[in-house]
C-alpha positions in Angstrom: 111.4 133.5 42.7 110.0 136.1 44.9 109.2 136.0 48.8 107.4 138.0 51.1 108.5 138.1 54.6 105.7 136.9 57.0 105.4 140.3 58.5 105.2 142.3 55.7 101.7 142.5 53.1 102.3 141.0 49.7 100.9 144.5 48.5 102.4 146.7 50.0 101.3 149.7 51.3 100.6 153.2 50.3 102.8 156.0 50.4 100.8 158.7 49.1 98.4 158.5 46.2 100.6 157.0 43.3 103.5 155.6 45.2 103.2 152.4 47.0 106.3 150.3 49.4 106.6 147.0 49.4 109.6 144.4 50.5 110.7 140.7 49.8 113.6 138.4 49.4 115.2 137.3 46.6 117.8 134.3 46.2 121.1 135.0 45.4 124.3 133.4 44.9 125.5 134.9 48.2 122.4 134.0 49.6 119.0 136.0 50.5 118.7 139.5 49.8 116.1 141.9 51.2 114.8 144.2 48.4 112.7 147.6 49.4 110.8 149.0 46.5 109.0 151.9 45.7 106.6 151.8 42.7 105.8 155.1 41.5 103.0 155.8 38.8 104.3 158.5 37.0 101.1 158.7 34.9 98.7 160.4 38.2 99.3 164.1 38.3 99.3 164.0 41.7 103.3 162.7 41.2 106.7 164.1 40.5 109.9 162.9 40.8 113.1 165.0 40.8 116.5 165.3 41.8 117.3 165.1 45.3 120.8 167.2 45.5 122.2 169.0 49.1 122.3 172.8 46.7 125.7 172.1 45.4 127.6 169.3 43.3 130.5 169.2 45.4 128.6 168.8 48.7 126.7 165.8 50.7 124.0 164.9 53.0 122.0 161.6 53.9 119.1 160.7 51.9 116.8 161.0 55.0 118.2 164.4 55.4 117.9 165.1 51.8 114.1 163.9 51.1 113.4 165.6 54.9 114.9 169.0 53.5 113.0 168.8 50.0 110.0 167.7 51.6 110.0 164.5 49.3 107.6 161.7 50.5 110.0 158.9 49.0 113.8 158.4 47.9 116.8 156.5 47.4 120.2 157.6 47.2 121.8 158.2 43.6 125.2 158.2 41.5 128.2 157.3 42.7 130.9 159.9 43.7 134.4 161.4 44.1 134.6 159.2 47.5 138.5 159.3 48.5 141.8 160.9 47.3 144.2 158.4 48.9 146.1 158.7 45.5 146.4 162.5 45.6 147.8 163.2 49.0 146.8 166.9 49.9 143.9 166.8 47.6 140.5 166.8 49.0 138.0 164.5 47.8 135.3 166.7 46.5 132.2 164.2 46.8 131.1 165.1 43.3 129.3 162.6 41.1 130.5 160.7 38.2 127.9 160.8 35.7 125.9 164.1 34.3 122.7 165.4 36.3 120.2 167.5 35.9 117.9 169.2 38.4 114.4 170.7 37.4 115.6 171.1 33.7 118.7 172.5 35.0 122.3 171.3 33.7 124.2 170.9 37.0 127.1 169.0 36.0 128.6 167.2 33.0 129.9 163.3 33.1 134.1 162.5 34.1 136.1 160.9 31.3 135.9 157.3 31.8 139.1 156.3 33.3 138.4 158.7 35.9 134.7 157.2 37.4 134.5 155.5 40.8 132.0 152.0 41.1 132.3 149.1 39.3 133.3 148.6 35.8 129.9 149.2 34.0 128.9 147.0 30.7 130.8 147.1 27.7 129.8 149.5 25.4 128.9 152.1 27.6 130.5 156.1 28.0 129.9 157.0 31.2 127.5 159.8 30.1 124.6 157.1 30.5 121.6 159.1 33.0 118.1 157.6 34.0 115.6 160.1 34.3 112.2 161.8 33.6 111.5 163.2 30.6 109.9 166.9 30.2 106.7 164.5 29.0 106.4 163.1 32.3 108.0 159.8 30.7 111.2 158.0 32.5 113.9 156.7 30.1 117.6 155.8 30.1 119.7 158.3 27.5 123.0 159.8 27.2 123.5 163.6 28.4 126.5 165.0 26.0 128.1 168.3 27.3 127.9 171.2 24.2 129.8 174.3 24.9 132.1 177.3 24.0 134.2 180.1 25.8 133.7 183.1 22.9 136.9 185.4 23.3 137.7 188.5 21.1 139.7 186.4 19.2 137.7 183.1 18.4 136.0 180.0 20.2 137.1 177.9 22.4 135.9 174.1 23.0 134.6 173.8 26.8 135.6 170.0 28.2 134.0 170.1 31.6 131.0 171.7 33.6 131.0 171.7 37.5 133.2 168.0 37.5 135.5 166.9 39.6 138.0 165.5 37.2 138.3 167.5 33.8 139.4 165.5 30.3 143.6 166.6 29.9 144.3 169.7 27.8 140.8 170.9 28.3 139.0 174.1 29.8 136.4 173.8 32.3 133.8 176.2 33.8 132.3 175.8 37.3 129.5 177.6 38.4 127.7 178.9 41.7 126.3 175.2 41.3 129.6 173.6 42.4 129.6 175.0 45.7 132.5 176.1 47.8 134.9 172.9 47.9 138.6 173.3 45.7 139.0 173.0 42.5 142.2 171.2 42.4 141.0 167.5 41.9 139.8 168.5 38.6 143.3 168.8 37.1 144.3 165.1 38.9 144.2 162.0 37.1 144.0 161.5 33.6 141.5 160.0 31.2 142.4 156.2 31.4 144.2 156.6 34.8 142.1 157.8 37.9 145.3 157.7 40.5 147.6 159.5 38.3 149.5 162.6 39.5 148.2 166.3 39.2 149.1 168.7 36.1 150.8 171.8 37.4 150.2 173.5 34.1 146.5 175.0 35.4 145.3 178.3 35.2 142.2 179.9 36.4 140.0 182.8 34.1 137.4 184.6 36.1 134.6 185.8 34.1 131.7 187.9 35.6 128.7 189.7 33.8 130.7 188.7 30.6 133.9 189.9 31.4 137.3 189.1 32.3 137.7 190.3 36.5 140.4 188.2 37.7 143.3 185.6 36.2 145.4 183.1 38.8 147.6 180.4 38.4 146.2 177.1 39.7 142.4 176.1 40.8 141.0 177.9 43.1 138.0 177.6 46.1 135.4 179.0 47.7 132.1 179.8 46.6 131.3 181.3 43.1 128.5 183.9 42.6 125.6 183.7 40.8 126.4 186.0 37.6 130.1 184.6 37.9 131.9 181.8 36.5 135.4 180.4 36.6 137.1 178.6 33.7 140.2 176.5 34.5 142.6 174.8 31.9 144.3 172.4 32.4 148.0 171.4 30.0 147.0 172.8 26.6 144.0 174.4 28.0 145.6 176.3 31.0 148.1 177.8 28.3 144.7 178.7 25.8 143.0 180.6 28.8 146.7 182.3 29.2 145.5 184.8 26.1 142.8 186.6 28.4 143.3 189.7 30.4 141.3 191.5 32.9 138.4 192.9 30.9 138.2 191.1 28.2 135.2 190.2 26.7 134.0 186.4 27.2 130.8 184.2 26.9 130.2 181.2 27.9 127.9 178.7 26.8 126.8 174.9 27.5 124.4 172.4 27.5 123.7 168.8 28.2 122.4 167.0 24.8 120.4 164.0 24.8 119.3 163.9 21.6 115.7 163.1 22.4 113.1 164.7 24.6 114.5 166.8 27.1 115.6 165.8 30.8 113.2 167.7 33.4 115.3 165.4 36.1 118.5 163.2 35.2 121.1 161.2 37.2 124.2 159.1 36.3 124.8 155.4 37.0 124.9 152.6 34.3 122.2 150.4 32.2 121.6 147.1 33.0 118.4 146.6 31.0 117.4 147.4 27.7 114.3 146.2 25.8 113.6 144.0 28.7 116.5 142.2 28.1 119.9 142.4 30.6 123.0 143.7 28.9 126.3 142.0 27.5 128.6 141.6 29.8 127.0 142.2 33.3 129.2 141.3 36.1 127.8 137.9 37.6 130.6 137.1 39.9 131.0 140.2 42.6 127.6 140.4 44.8 126.8 143.8 46.8 124.3 145.9 48.3 122.9 147.5 45.4 120.4 150.5 43.9 118.9 150.2 40.9 115.8 152.2 39.2 113.9 150.5 36.4 110.5 151.3 34.0 108.0 149.3 32.4 107.3 149.5 28.8 105.5 153.3 27.7 108.0 155.1 30.7 104.8 155.7 33.2 105.7 153.2 35.8 108.8 153.7 38.0 110.4 151.0 40.0 112.9 152.6 42.5 115.3 149.4 44.4 117.2 148.9 47.4 118.7 146.1 49.0 118.9 145.5 52.8 122.6 146.1 54.2 121.6 144.3 57.9 124.1 141.3 58.8 121.1 139.2 57.7 121.1 140.4 53.8 124.3 141.9 53.4 125.4 139.3 51.1 123.4 141.1 48.2 123.1 140.1 44.6 125.3 140.5 41.8 124.6 143.6 38.8 123.1 140.3 36.5 120.7 139.1 39.0 120.1 142.9 39.8 118.9 143.2 36.0 117.0 139.9 36.4 114.9 141.4 39.3 114.0 144.1 37.4 113.3 142.3 34.4 110.8 140.2 36.7 109.1 143.4 38.4 108.3 144.0 34.7 110.7 146.1 33.8 111.7 147.2 30.7 115.1 149.5 31.2 117.0 148.9 34.1 119.7 151.1 35.7 122.4 150.7 38.5 123.0 153.5 40.9 125.5 153.5 43.4 125.8 150.8 46.1 127.4 149.5 49.3 127.9 151.9 52.0 125.4 154.5 50.0 122.3 152.3 49.5 119.1 153.4 51.3 115.5 153.9 50.6 113.4 156.2 52.9 109.6 157.1 52.8 107.8 159.7 54.6 105.3 158.7 57.5 103.2 160.6 59.7 106.0 161.2 62.3 108.2 162.2 59.3 111.1 160.4 57.8 111.5 156.7 58.0 114.5 154.5 56.9 113.5 151.3 55.2 116.4 149.7 54.6 119.0 149.1 56.9 122.8 150.7 55.8 125.2 148.3 55.5 127.6 150.9 57.4 125.4 150.9 60.2 125.1 154.5 59.6 123.6 156.7 56.6 126.3 157.8 54.4 126.2 161.0 53.2 125.6 161.1 49.5 125.4 164.0 46.6 122.2 163.1 45.5 119.5 161.0 44.9 116.1 160.0 43.4 113.5 161.9 45.2 109.5 161.2 44.7 107.1 164.2 45.6 103.5 164.6 46.1 102.1 167.4 44.3 98.2 168.9 45.2 
């Protein structure tokens, strides 16, 4: 049962036309959880939803700063990310997200292998490629984004196994573009497809391609900005040995796409599903309570629900993933998707004085995050 705080309006308040904010309390196994909720009418032509990001995959900023900089009227944090590399001494944590990401119809990154994920265990049957987003038809939906790509050379085509991701599959070749950022790519050759903490490959090779030709070849992963007309190919294991056949001056064509199998996404973000067809997915965790962020959509895909739990001391117990799914279902969601939680959870809205943080961060201060969901007013 939902309980509205005494000092809050039961119907909430309008942020802008087509966007409403409200808060209410939910009884969970760990105590009372306070919910901050944005309801977004995607059928309103004056409202848009887009990916919030700091301009690079391997970069982080607070949700309030992301929303302020982008001009959003509201927003929440997004996907889980590479937050620490204590298991790989000397290797820099990239801050890059776990799952795929699409911004303004552009493929920014693909998903890391399942064993390289950060965050709680997803439901059985998930692949790590799951996303939640809005299609070019302006309808919100859950789906999967699969990377399809190749590196074409004079001697044939090599499969592409990664795009701007902090962990490449074993024995693969990954592509890094200007959207990666300036952070070292060393983390991409560490861990295995089943063990995030496994060691780093010593057999790694980079090939830099500019305007369709190889301009440099180097041993090991590099760092620094990548020019707009440039792609850095990084191979690990047998992928590195495949790249060894390329020399400066060779012609190379790199192609890639994130394929959904349905209506293309205008915006998409990673996480994992918790609700499908109005029913909770089997195997959802019902034991661990935590502060969480989630997104839901009502039947037809025209009404979006952005939910963030409060992280203040009075409500820090939070909800289990199963309770989160039940809450989204009670709110009318047919599909529900779990995003990063804990110290990352945050919901903001824009008031006359600027961006206001509605939910208390559980760590006492905003945590920089790599992406989020932004709500925008359109004239």
